[in-house]
N, C-alpha and C positions, 0 to 999 in steps of 0.2 A: 520657263514652263508656263503653259496657258493657265488662266484662272480656273477653268473648268477642271483641269487635271489636278490642280492643288486641292480643290474642294473634294474630289474623289479620294485622294490620298488621306486627307484629314478625316473624312468619314470612315475610311477603312481603319485608321488608327484608333478611332473611338470604339470600334467594334472588337478590337483585339482582346481586351480583358474577358469578354464573354466566352472566348474560345481558348483561354489559357488553360494549360494542363493543371488539374487539381493536384494538391500536394499528396504525396504518398501517405498511406496510413501511418500513424505515429510509430508503431513498432518497427516499420521498415526504415525509419530515420534514426533509430537508436544504435548506439555502439554495440550493445549486447542485449539479448533478450533471455539469456539463461539456457538456451539450447533446446528448449522444449517446444511443444505445440500449443501451449496456452500461456497467456501473460496477463497480468493485471497492472495497469498504470494508474498512479495517483499523482495528479498534477495540480500544483498551485500556481497562481499568477506570479508570485515572487516569494522570497524567503520570509517576508513579514506577514504573509497571508495566513489566515486560520481556516480558510475554506478553499475548495477547489472541486475537482472532478475525479472520480474513480471510474475506469473503463476496463472491461475484461474482453479479451481477444482470443480468437482461435486462428491457428494457421491451417489453411485449407488450400490445397492445390498450389502450394508455393507462395501464397499471399496471406496477409493478415486480414481477418474480417472481424469487425466489432460484434461482440455477442451481447453486450449490455453496458449500461452506463448509469451512474447515480451521483448526486451531489455528495461531496466528502468534507470531512472536518479534519483539521490537523492540530498540532500543539498550540497551546494558548500563547506561546511566544514564537509561533511560526515554525520554520524549517531550518535545519542546520546541516552542513556537510557531515555525512555519517562517519567520515574518517577522523574528524576532530570533535565531534559532538560530545558533550559532557553530561553525565547523569545529573538529574535534578534541575535541568534548565527548562523543562516544559517545551522542548523543541522536538519536532519529528525528524528523524535522521534520513537524509536523502541517500540514494544508492539503489542497487539491485540485490534483492534478497530472496532466498528460498523460503518455502512455506512448509515446515516439517510436519505439522499436524494441526487438526482443528480441535476445538473443545467447546463446551457450553454448559450453562446451568440448565437449559432446556434440551430436550431430545433433538437429535440431528434432523434437519429437514428431510422430507421424503426425497429419495433419489441421491442422497449424499453417499459418495463412494470414498471420500477422503477419510483417513484415520481420524476418528472423532472420540475424544476423551471426555467422559462425563465429569462435571464438577461436583465434588462431594463436600461434606461439612469440613473435612480435614485437608482440603486442597488449598495449597498456597503457592505463590510464585515468589521465590526469594530474590530480593534486591540488595541484600546485605553484602557489602564489599568484603567483609571479613569471613564470609561463610564459604565452605567448600561447595555449597549448592547455589552459588551466585548465578543468577539468570537461568534458573531451572525450576520446573514444577516439582513440588515436594508433597508427599503425603506420608506422615504428618509433617508439620514444620519441624526441622531439626533444631537441636539445642543451640547450635552456633549461628542460627539465623534469627535475629531479633524480630519480634512481631511488628515493631514500628518500622522495620526496614523490609517488609514483605507485604504482598497483597493477599488478603484472604478472599479468594476468588468468588466464593458463594455470596459474599456481601455486595457484589456488583451484578446483581441479577438482571438489571436492565442492559448494561453494557456488554456483559459476558453471557447473555442469552445464547449467542453464537459468536465464535471468534476463530481466527486463524493465527497461529503463532508465526511471527515474522523473524527470520533468522538473522536479525541484527545483533552483532556481538555475541553470537550463539555458539559457533563451532569451537572457538578458543576464546572464551570471554576475557576481556581486558577490564580489570577493576576500574571503576570510575567512568567508563564509557557509556554505560546505560544498560538497563535490563527491563524485561517485561514490555516489549513493543509488539503490539498486536494489530490486526485488522479486525475491528469489532463493531458492534451496534452503537449508534449514537447515544450519548448521554444528554445532559442538559445543555451542553455547550461545547466549546473547544476541548481537546483532549490534553492529557499530561505528556503527550509525545507520540501517541498511537495515531493510526488513521481510522476514522469511523465513518460509517454509512448508515442510512436508514435500515431498520430491521428487515423489511421486505427485500432490500437489495442484498443484505448479508445472506439471507436464506437462498436467494437466487444464485449467488456466487458459490455457495456450498453445494447446491444441486448441480451446478455446472462443472465444477472443478474435477478433473480426472487425475489421479496420482500418476498414471502411466504417461500423461502428457507433460509432466514435470513443470507445473505452473510456478512462476516467480512473480514477485511484486517489485515494480520499479517506482520509486518515489523521487520526485524532483519538481523543479520549477519550469515554467514555460520557456525561459531563456536564461542566459547568464552562466556563471560558473557552476551552478547546481542544476542546470537544465537536465530534464529527464532524458534527453537524447544523448547525453554524455555517458550514461550508465549502460 
């Protein structure tokens, strides 16, 4: 081959990356999105991370379109596979989860269509493995749910100003797996296992979420065995 032709081929090869097809939107690369027309993804770099990104998506015209994004915080000890995660480990469970309802110490943001439960003085979330109310909201706290094993929701006015219940270990709770996992407003630092975002982002998510669109939350890592694309 002539030297000039070699130079032309080399130059062409250097230009190829500029014309490479961009990756498909994250939801289109996932194994499952819950079957609805809305999705929230919470992605950390790896299981040891306490920070990452929450993005919310709409399905329009057969494609997924990003509706918004915000920095996220995860458990103080990172993330753990939701199928084997244990209570009290301060890890955020990976997986794909429904979002049964929202709640808050403050009033629902303007435009909220999601079922929104106001937090009252006697609102508790039971995490007592011996209680019949394990991993459930209770008003008032039942006698078989020890106060030390429950969250008095109103005392977390900052974090629970607005929140969405994450249906981790929710439909048929397994004792010891974990309870009280929410998408909520940031506190002072990493969470005890929830996913948190800035207050403004949480308000935007609640104003965006449509019950008829059946939004789900997918939690995972960028790659590896707990990659968000596996859920």
